[in-house]
C-alpha positions as CSV (number, residue, x, y, z in Angstrom):
1,X,22.0,5.9,11.3
2,X,23.0,2.9,14.2
3,X,23.1,-0.6,12.9
4,X,23.4,-1.8,17.1
5,X,20.5,-2.5,18.4
6,X,18.7,1.2,19.6
7,X,18.6,2.4,23.2
8,X,16.0,4.6,24.5
9,X,18.1,7.5,22.6
10,X,17.0,5.8,19.4
11,X,13.8,4.6,17.4
12,X,14.1,1.4,15.5
13,X,13.8,1.3,11.2
14,X,14.2,-2.5,11.3
15,X,15.6,-4.8,13.3
16,X,19.2,-3.9,12.3
17,X,19.6,-0.2,12.0
18,X,17.8,2.2,14.4
19,X,17.6,6.4,13.8
20,X,18.0,9.2,16.5
21,X,15.0,9.8,18.5
22,X,15.5,13.8,18.2
23,X,16.0,13.7,14.5
24,X,13.1,11.3,13.8
25,X,10.8,14.3,16.1
26,X,12.9,16.4,13.8
27,X,11.5,15.1,10.3
28,X,8.1,14.0,12.2
29,X,7.4,17.6,12.6
30,X,8.3,18.4,8.9
31,X,6.0,15.7,8.2
32,X,3.1,17.3,9.9
33,X,3.7,21.4,8.8
34,X,3.3,19.7,5.6
35,X,-0.1,18.6,6.5
36,X,-0.9,21.2,8.7
37,X,-4.7,21.6,9.2
38,X,-5.6,18.4,7.4
39,X,-6.4,14.6,9.0
40,X,-2.6,12.8,7.7
41,X,-1.0,14.9,10.5
42,X,1.0,12.1,13.1
43,X,1.1,12.2,16.8
44,X,3.3,11.0,18.7
45,X,3.6,9.9,23.1
46,X,6.3,8.3,25.0
47,X,5.7,5.2,26.9
48,X,8.4,3.6,29.3
49,X,11.1,5.4,27.2
50,X,9.6,4.5,23.9
51,X,8.7,6.7,21.1
52,X,5.2,6.3,19.5
53,X,3.7,7.5,17.0
54,X,0.5,7.0,15.3
55,X,-1.7,8.4,12.3
56,X,-2.9,7.8,9.1
57,X,-0.5,5.5,6.6
58,X,-1.9,6.6,2.8
59,X,-1.0,3.1,0.9
60,X,-1.4,3.6,-3.4
61,X,-2.8,0.2,-5.0
62,X,-0.7,-1.2,-7.1
63,X,-2.4,-4.6,-8.4
64,X,-2.0,-6.5,-11.8
65,X,-4.0,-9.6,-10.3
66,X,-7.9,-9.1,-9.1
67,X,-8.2,-9.3,-5.7
68,X,-11.3,-11.6,-3.8
69,X,-13.5,-10.4,-1.1
70,X,-15.1,-12.1,1.6
71,X,-18.5,-12.8,0.8
72,X,-20.2,-12.4,4.0
73,X,-23.4,-9.9,3.2
74,X,-24.9,-13.9,2.9
75,X,-24.8,-13.0,7.3
76,X,-25.6,-9.3,7.0
77,X,-29.1,-9.8,7.0
78,X,-30.9,-6.1,5.9
79,X,-34.5,-5.4,8.2
80,X,-37.1,-3.7,6.3
81,X,-38.7,-1.0,8.3
82,X,-41.8,-1.9,10.6
83,X,-45.1,-0.9,9.5
84,X,-45.0,1.8,11.7
85,X,-42.3,3.6,9.6
86,X,-44.7,3.4,6.4
87,X,-46.9,6.5,4.8
88,X,-50.6,5.0,5.9
89,X,-51.9,5.5,2.1
90,X,-49.6,6.3,-0.4
91,X,-50.6,7.5,-4.0
92,X,-50.8,4.7,-6.3
93,X,-48.0,6.0,-8.5
94,X,-46.2,6.7,-5.3
95,X,-45.8,3.3,-3.4
96,X,-42.8,2.3,-5.7
97,X,-40.6,5.8,-5.1
98,X,-42.0,5.5,-1.6
99,X,-40.5,2.3,-0.9
100,X,-37.4,2.7,-2.6
101,X,-37.1,6.0,-0.5
102,X,-37.7,4.5,2.4
103,X,-35.8,1.3,2.2
104,X,-32.2,3.6,1.1
105,X,-32.9,5.5,4.0
106,X,-33.4,2.6,5.7
107,X,-30.0,1.2,4.9
108,X,-28.3,4.9,5.5
109,X,-29.1,4.3,8.9
110,X,-27.9,0.6,9.3
111,X,-25.5,0.0,7.3
112,X,-24.0,3.6,6.8
113,X,-20.4,4.7,7.9
114,X,-18.5,7.7,8.8
115,X,-14.8,8.1,10.6
116,X,-13.6,11.2,11.4
117,X,-10.1,10.8,10.5
118,X,-10.2,8.6,7.0
119,X,-10.8,10.7,4.2
120,X,-11.8,7.4,2.0
121,X,-16.0,7.8,1.1
122,X,-18.0,4.6,2.2
123,X,-20.2,3.0,0.0
124,X,-21.8,-0.6,1.0
125,X,-22.3,-4.1,-1.0
126,X,-25.8,-3.9,-2.2
127,X,-28.2,-6.9,-3.2
128,X,-29.0,-6.3,-6.0
129,X,-26.6,-5.2,-9.3
130,X,-28.5,-1.5,-9.4
131,X,-26.4,1.0,-8.0
132,X,-28.2,3.2,-6.0
133,X,-27.5,6.7,-4.1
134,X,-27.0,6.4,-0.4
135,X,-27.9,9.2,1.7
136,X,-25.3,9.8,4.7
137,X,-26.2,9.0,8.2
138,X,-26.4,12.0,10.6
139,X,-23.0,12.1,12.4
140,X,-24.4,11.5,16.4
141,X,-24.5,7.7,16.4
142,X,-24.8,5.5,20.4
143,X,-21.3,3.6,21.2
144,X,-22.7,0.5,21.2
145,X,-24.0,1.5,17.4
146,X,-20.8,3.0,16.4
147,X,-19.0,0.0,17.2
148,X,-20.9,-2.7,15.7
149,X,-20.9,-0.4,12.1
150,X,-17.3,-0.1,12.6
151,X,-16.8,-4.3,12.0
152,X,-19.1,-3.7,8.5
153,X,-16.4,-3.3,5.3
154,X,-15.0,-0.1,3.5
155,X,-15.5,0.8,0.1
156,X,-12.5,1.0,-2.4
157,X,-12.4,4.2,-3.7
158,X,-16.3,4.5,-3.8
159,X,-16.5,0.9,-5.6
160,X,-19.9,-0.1,-5.2
161,X,-19.8,-4.3,-3.9
162,X,-21.8,-7.0,-5.0
163,X,-21.9,-10.7,-5.8
164,X,-20.9,-10.4,-9.4
165,X,-17.9,-7.4,-8.6
166,X,-16.8,-9.4,-5.4
167,X,-13.4,-10.2,-7.6
168,X,-11.7,-7.2,-9.5
169,X,-8.6,-5.3,-9.5
170,X,-8.3,-2.2,-7.6
171,X,-7.7,1.1,-9.5
172,X,-3.9,1.2,-10.8
173,X,-2.3,3.9,-8.0
174,X,-5.8,4.8,-6.0
175,X,-5.1,5.5,-2.3
176,X,-6.1,4.2,0.6
177,X,-5.7,4.8,4.3
178,X,-5.2,2.8,7.6
179,X,-4.2,3.8,10.9
180,X,-1.3,2.7,12.1
181,X,1.7,3.1,14.8
182,X,5.0,3.1,14.2
183,X,5.2,-0.2,16.3
184,X,3.3,-2.2,13.5
185,X,6.0,-3.9,11.2
186,X,5.2,-4.4,7.2
187,X,3.4,-8.0,8.0
188,X,1.4,-6.1,10.1
189,X,0.6,-3.3,7.7
190,X,-0.3,-6.0,5.4
191,X,-2.9,-7.8,7.3
192,X,-4.8,-4.8,8.8
193,X,-5.4,-2.9,5.5
194,X,-6.3,-7.1,3.9
195,X,-8.5,-6.9,7.1
196,X,-10.2,-3.7,6.8
197,X,-11.7,-4.3,3.3
198,X,-12.0,-8.4,3.8
199,X,-9.6,-9.4,1.3
200,X,-9.4,-13.3,1.0
201,X,-5.7,-13.4,0.0
202,X,-3.1,-13.5,2.7
203,X,-1.1,-10.6,3.5
204,X,2.1,-13.3,2.4
205,X,0.4,-12.6,-1.2
206,X,1.5,-8.9,-0.8
207,X,4.4,-6.7,-0.5
208,X,4.7,-3.4,0.1
209,X,7.0,-0.8,-1.7
210,X,8.5,2.1,-1.7
211,X,7.7,4.4,-4.8
212,X,10.0,7.1,-5.9
213,X,8.7,9.8,-8.6
214,X,12.4,8.3,-10.4
215,X,11.4,5.1,-10.5
216,X,13.5,4.0,-8.1
217,X,11.3,0.9,-6.4
218,X,12.4,-0.5,-2.7
219,X,10.5,-3.3,-1.1
220,X,10.0,-3.3,2.5
221,X,11.2,-5.9,4.6
222,X,9.6,-7.3,6.6
223,X,10.9,-6.4,10.1
224,X,10.9,-2.5,8.9
225,X,8.4,-0.1,10.1
226,X,6.2,1.5,7.1
227,X,5.2,4.2,9.1
228,X,8.7,5.4,10.3
229,X,10.1,5.0,6.4
230,X,6.8,7.3,5.2
231,X,8.6,9.7,7.6
232,X,12.2,8.9,6.2
233,X,11.2,9.9,3.4
234,X,9.2,12.6,3.6
235,X,5.3,13.8,3.4
236,X,5.1,14.1,-0.2
237,X,3.5,11.8,-1.8
238,X,4.1,13.5,-5.4
239,X,7.7,12.4,-5.0
240,X,7.8,9.2,-2.7
241,X,4.4,6.7,-2.6
242,X,3.8,3.6,-0.6
243,X,2.6,1.0,-2.7
244,X,0.8,-2.2,-2.1
245,X,1.8,-4.9,-5.3
246,X,1.8,-8.8,-5.5
247,X,5.3,-10.1,-4.3
248,X,5.7,-12.3,-6.6
249,X,5.3,-9.9,-9.9
250,X,6.6,-7.1,-7.9
251,X,10.5,-6.8,-8.1
252,X,13.1,-4.0,-6.8
253,X,14.2,-1.4,-9.1
254,X,17.5,0.1,-8.2
255,X,18.3,3.8,-8.6
256,X,21.4,3.1,-11.5
257,X,18.2,1.8,-13.1
258,X,15.6,4.0,-12.2
259,X,17.9,6.8,-14.1
260,X,16.8,5.7,-17.5
261,X,13.5,4.2,-17.0
262,X,11.8,7.6,-18.8
263,X,14.2,7.7,-21.5
264,X,13.0,7.0,-24.9
265,X,12.7,3.9,-26.8
266,X,15.4,4.8,-29.6
267,X,17.4,6.5,-26.6
268,X,17.2,3.4,-25.0
269,X,18.3,1.6,-27.6
270,X,21.4,3.5,-28.1
271,X,22.6,3.0,-24.8
272,X,22.2,-1.1,-25.5
273,X,24.5,-0.6,-28.4
274,X,26.8,1.5,-27.0
275,X,27.2,-1.3,-23.6
276,X,26.9,-3.8,-26.2
277,X,30.0,-2.9,-28.2
278,X,31.5,-2.3,-25.2
279,X,30.9,-6.0,-24.5
280,X,32.3,-7.4,-27.3
281,X,35.5,-5.3,-27.0
282,X,36.4,-6.2,-23.5
283,X,35.8,-10.1,-24.4
284,X,38.3,-9.8,-27.5
285,X,40.4,-8.4,-24.3
286,X,39.6,-11.2,-21.7
287,X,40.2,-13.5,-25.0
288,X,43.5,-12.6,-26.2
289,X,45.1,-12.4,-22.5
290,X,44.2,-15.9,-21.5
291,X,45.1,-17.1,-25.1
292,X,49.0,-15.0,-24.5
293,X,48.8,-17.0,-20.9
294,X,47.7,-20.3,-22.5
295,X,50.9,-19.7,-25.2
296,X,53.2,-18.7,-22.0
297,X,52.2,-22.2,-19.9
298,X,52.5,-24.4,-23.3
299,X,56.0,-23.2,-23.5
300,X,56.9,-23.0,-20.1
301,X,55.8,-27.3,-20.1
302,X,57.9,-27.8,-23.6
303,X,61.1,-26.6,-21.8
304,X,60.6,-28.8,-18.6
305,X,59.9,-32.0,-20.6
306,X,63.0,-30.6,-22.8
307,X,64.9,-30.5,-19.2
308,X,64.3,-34.3,-18.7
């Protein structure tokens, strides 16, 4: 990796580091082989000599505080079907079931959402507290309708949104994804993710961390590129994941510390005891050393006084 400003043969990792384009393409090939046949393969192209990689980036939720979702549903009116959709003479006992089925079908066609590549389930916020199954709408849509539907929020792991659950904490370790490219910085990816779920909290309140299976935890700097970091750390998420965490509640865990995290408490206690003993020995050595130096200095001062 190079520390200078990258020429066309290099791809930036951050504002001060870069990697050879050929080396990154080799890692990208390995990444795509791992995800062969899945929607997480990455595409790349060159624009004016600049390599741009694009695709889905998995991000795991690692929040310890609840997040608040924007309450926009009050402005999203659901229009009931016209009278022509109604059954002409429903059986009295069937009226309630017919209307529920009809409204669910209409909600499916009005608020439903599917996306070709993303593997996140889509369940929209409901006006009532009762959760109901919403049928999936057909895949074929007019371009104008598809564009309008993209503005609706996604769901977080199939969670039903309503006014009582607009403030909640996503399950720790649950995974979502966003479509990004290799030129997007950490702050831009954070903003994209929060906008996707209409989270009221700003991107400055969160951070992205590279979390290793060993427990090592490294914070991605604002100038780094998360998609590039994902490629550099390999495709296997059992070994390395990218986590979204609170900026003020999380901290980096270096490798030297991470190697002790998985030990049992009695083993860690014994390590601490040994460290304390070693610390006490060092304190005694330093105390004796400085006492000897102090004595030497006092003797020298006495000799100077006597010489006068």
